[in-house]
C-alpha positions as CSV (number, residue, x, y, z in Angstrom):
1,X,18.1,48.3,-29.8
2,X,18.4,51.9,-30.8
3,X,14.6,52.2,-31.1
4,X,14.2,50.9,-27.6
5,X,16.7,53.3,-26.2
6,X,15.0,56.2,-28.0
7,X,11.6,55.2,-26.5
8,X,13.1,55.1,-23.0
9,X,14.7,58.5,-23.5
10,X,11.4,59.9,-24.7
11,X,9.6,58.4,-21.7
12,X,12.0,60.0,-19.2
13,X,12.0,63.3,-21.0
14,X,8.1,63.4,-20.8
15,X,8.3,62.6,-17.1
16,X,10.9,65.3,-16.5
17,X,8.8,67.9,-18.5
18,X,5.7,66.9,-16.6
19,X,7.4,67.2,-13.2
20,X,9.1,70.5,-14.0
21,X,5.8,72.0,-15.3
22,X,4.1,71.0,-12.1
23,X,6.8,72.6,-10.0
24,X,6.6,75.8,-12.1
25,X,2.8,76.0,-11.7
26,X,3.2,75.6,-7.9
27,X,5.9,78.3,-7.8
28,X,3.7,80.7,-9.7
29,X,0.6,80.2,-7.6
30,X,-0.2,82.9,-5.0
31,X,0.5,81.7,-1.4
32,X,-2.8,80.1,-0.3
33,X,-1.7,79.0,3.1
34,X,0.2,82.1,4.1
35,X,-0.5,83.8,7.4
36,X,-2.4,87.1,7.3
37,X,-0.2,89.7,9.1
38,X,-3.3,91.6,10.3
39,X,-4.5,88.7,12.4
40,X,-3.1,88.5,16.0
41,X,-4.2,84.9,16.4
42,X,-5.7,82.2,14.1
43,X,-9.4,82.4,13.6
44,X,-9.9,78.9,15.1
45,X,-8.1,80.0,18.3
46,X,-10.5,82.9,18.9
47,X,-13.1,82.3,21.6
48,X,-16.6,83.8,21.7
49,X,-17.2,86.4,24.4
50,X,-18.9,84.8,27.3
51,X,-21.9,86.6,28.8
52,X,-22.5,86.2,32.6
53,X,-26.2,85.6,33.0
54,X,-26.0,86.0,36.8
55,X,-23.4,88.7,37.4
56,X,-21.8,88.3,40.8
57,X,-23.5,85.0,41.5
58,X,-21.7,81.7,41.0
59,X,-24.1,78.8,40.8
60,X,-23.3,75.4,42.1
61,X,-24.3,72.3,40.0
62,X,-27.0,71.6,42.5
63,X,-28.4,75.1,42.3
64,X,-28.3,75.1,38.5
65,X,-30.1,71.7,38.4
66,X,-32.7,73.0,40.7
67,X,-33.4,75.9,38.5
68,X,-33.6,73.8,35.3
69,X,-35.6,70.9,36.9
70,X,-39.0,72.6,36.3
71,X,-38.4,72.8,32.5
72,X,-37.4,69.1,31.9
73,X,-40.2,67.0,30.4
74,X,-40.8,63.4,29.4
75,X,-41.7,63.0,25.7
76,X,-43.7,60.0,24.4
77,X,-44.4,60.0,20.7
78,X,-47.1,57.7,19.2
79,X,-47.5,56.9,15.5
80,X,-50.7,57.0,13.5
81,X,-51.7,53.6,14.8
82,X,-51.4,54.7,18.4
83,X,-48.4,52.6,19.1
84,X,-45.5,54.2,21.0
85,X,-42.9,55.2,18.4
86,X,-40.5,57.3,20.5
87,X,-39.7,57.9,24.1
88,X,-37.2,60.3,25.6
89,X,-36.8,63.7,27.3
90,X,-36.7,67.3,26.4
91,X,-37.0,70.7,28.0
92,X,-39.3,73.7,27.6
93,X,-37.6,76.6,25.8
94,X,-40.4,79.2,25.6
95,X,-43.3,80.5,27.7
96,X,-45.8,79.2,25.1
97,X,-44.7,75.6,25.7
98,X,-42.2,75.0,22.8
99,X,-40.2,71.8,23.7
100,X,-36.7,70.9,22.4
101,X,-35.8,67.3,22.1
102,X,-33.7,65.0,19.9
103,X,-34.9,63.9,16.5
104,X,-34.7,60.2,17.3
105,X,-37.3,60.7,20.1
106,X,-40.0,62.0,17.7
107,X,-38.9,60.2,14.5
108,X,-38.4,61.8,11.1
């Protein structure tokens, strides 16, 4: 019986030492999640500065769609065998005809 009780005491002593050493390590660590006093607001809350492309002119959705309509294109992608492999839309992003579209339209 005495041997069993000594084993139990050793078990609890090891657990207590383990827990206390963990707490001591946490207390000695530098504060990782502390707030930086120099920041007025959290970085995630900062918003990028918006640039007004048309100063003094508010565009309606219809006017904006009318302006963008000429750059929208239909994209049809054919594989090496000539069979249609992708179909979708895109839009012209440069004067030399560079088109932006989704990867699933043209395949990988």
